[in-house]
C-alpha positions in Angstrom: 0.1 -0.2 -0.3 0.9 3.5 -1.3 1.1 6.3 1.2 0.4 10.1 0.7 2.8 12.7 0.0 3.8 15.9 0.7 4.5 18.0 -2.2 5.3 21.3 -0.5 4.9 23.3 2.7 4.2 27.0 3.4 4.1 28.7 6.6 1.1 30.6 7.5 1.9 33.4 9.9 -0.6 33.6 12.4 -0.6 36.9 14.7 1.0 35.6 18.4 2.4 32.7 17.3 4.7 31.1 19.1 6.1 28.0 20.0 3.5 26.3 21.0 1.7 26.8 17.7 2.5 26.4 13.9 -0.2 26.0 10.9 1.3 25.0 7.4 -0.2 24.5 4.5 0.3 21.6 2.6 0.0 20.4 -1.0 -0.7 16.5 -0.5 -0.4 13.7 -3.4 -2.7 10.4 -2.6 -1.9 7.2 -4.2 -4.6 7.3 -6.4 -2.5 10.5 -8.0 -5.4 13.1 -6.4 -3.5 16.5 -5.4 -4.5 18.8 -3.0 -3.2 21.8 -2.8 -4.5 23.3 0.7 -4.5 20.8 2.8 -4.3 22.6 6.5 -1.4 20.7 9.0 -1.1 22.2 12.7 2.2 21.5 14.4 2.4 21.6 18.8 4.8 20.3 20.4 5.3 16.7 21.4 4.4 16.1 24.5 3.3 13.7 27.5 0.9 12.4 29.8 1.3 10.5 33.1 -0.9 8.2 35.2 0.7 8.0 38.7 -0.1 4.9 40.9 0.5 5.4 43.7 2.6 2.9 46.2 -1.0 2.1 47.7 -2.4 1.3 45.0 -4.2 4.8 44.4 -3.6 7.1 41.1 -3.0 10.6 41.6 -5.3 13.1 39.2 -6.3 16.7 39.6 -9.7 18.8 39.0 -9.2 21.3 37.1 -10.2 23.9 34.9 -9.2 24.0 31.4 -10.1 26.7 28.5 -11.1 24.0 26.0 -13.7 21.7 28.4 -16.5 22.5 29.8 -16.6 23.1 33.3 -14.0 21.8 35.4 -13.0 18.5 34.7 -10.2 15.7 35.8 -6.6 15.6 34.7 -3.1 13.7 34.6 -0.2 15.4 34.6 2.0 16.6 31.6 3.5 18.7 28.7 5.5 19.6 26.5 8.7 18.3 25.7 11.4 20.6 26.0 13.9 20.5 22.4 16.1 17.5 22.2 14.3 16.4 25.5 13.2 12.5 25.7 10.0 11.5 26.4 10.8 9.1 29.5 13.1 12.4 30.3 10.4 14.7 30.3 7.7 12.8 31.8 9.7 12.6 35.0 10.6 16.0 34.8 6.8 16.6 35.0 6.1 14.2 37.5 7.8 16.2 39.8 7.3 19.3 38.5 2.8 18.9 38.4 3.3 16.8 41.8 6.7 16.7 43.8 6.2 12.8 43.0 8.9 10.5 42.4 7.8 7.1 40.7 9.9 3.4 41.1 8.4 2.6 38.0 8.0 3.6 34.1 6.1 2.2 31.9 5.9 3.4 28.9 2.0 3.3 26.7 3.3 3.9 23.3 3.2 7.5 21.4 0.3 8.5 19.5 -0.6 11.0 16.7 -3.5 13.5 18.2 -4.9 13.9 14.6 -4.5 11.4 11.9 -5.1 13.6 9.2 -4.0 17.4 10.6 -0.9 16.7 12.5 -1.7 18.7 16.2 1.5 16.9 18.3 2.3 13.4 19.4 1.6 12.3 23.0 3.9 9.8 24.7 1.7 8.1 27.5 3.5 6.4 30.5 2.4 4.7 33.7 4.2 5.3 36.4 4.1 3.4 39.6 5.8 3.6 43.1 4.7 6.8 42.8 5.8 9.1 46.3 5.9 12.4 47.3 9.6 14.0 47.6 8.9 17.8 47.2 6.9 20.8 47.3 5.1 20.9 43.6 7.1 23.2 41.6 4.6 23.7 38.2 4.3 26.6 35.7 0.8 26.0 35.2 -1.9 29.4 34.8 -4.3 26.6 35.9 -4.9 25.8 39.8 -4.5 22.3 40.3 -6.9 20.7 43.1 -4.9 17.2 43.4 -6.9 14.6 43.9 -6.4 10.3 44.8 -8.9 7.9 43.2 -8.9 4.1 43.8 -8.8 2.3 40.2 -12.7 1.6 40.8 -12.8 5.7 41.0 -10.6 6.5 37.9 -12.7 3.4 35.8 -16.0 5.0 37.3 -14.9 9.0 36.0 -13.2 7.8 32.7 -16.8 6.3 31.9 -18.5 9.3 32.9 -16.7 11.5 30.7 -15.1 13.3 33.9 -11.7 13.6 31.8 -12.7 15.8 29.1 -9.3 15.8 27.3 -8.8 13.5 25.0 -5.2 12.3 25.3 -5.7 11.9 29.0 -8.7 9.9 28.2 -6.5 7.8 26.2 -3.6 7.7 29.2 -5.8 6.5 31.3 -7.7 3.5 29.2 -4.1 2.3 27.6 -3.2 2.2 31.5 -5.4 0.2 32.9 -5.9 -2.2 30.1 -1.6 -2.7 30.8 -2.6 -3.4 34.3 -5.2 -6.3 33.4 -2.7 -8.2 31.5 
């Protein structure tokens, strides 16, 4: 099976464009020979999301407000990779910054593009095990984060009720829970 080819990339300037967002207009050619000259492509940095499992078996999550979510949402720690940073190193850094915790075990759950047609970054998901508090939180997040500890049953119920309103968070949690069933 042949893949789709990129023929041309044209950056599009956005007001206030920064290191967190870019947009390009691509010309792409499909295996059938069809060419689309105005294929929009969204560029965001790669990111990590972590589901931390504490030493007592409960999971560390947050209650917080996110601009794109309706009201409050549950979430998990995570953030963008720094230039040149490996995904695991980013996950370890983000867990420490956002929670003050470290983990004795790190299980990679895969890396996935956010939107198969428009890009929008790649997420690297991890299950952190043996998590314990080490230091005060040192996060630069703009949102207020309310840490909450959930049992597996409570986590599954919140996931099924849609209380995690951001897709990468739901995917990270679902993959972690599936991994733990093995």
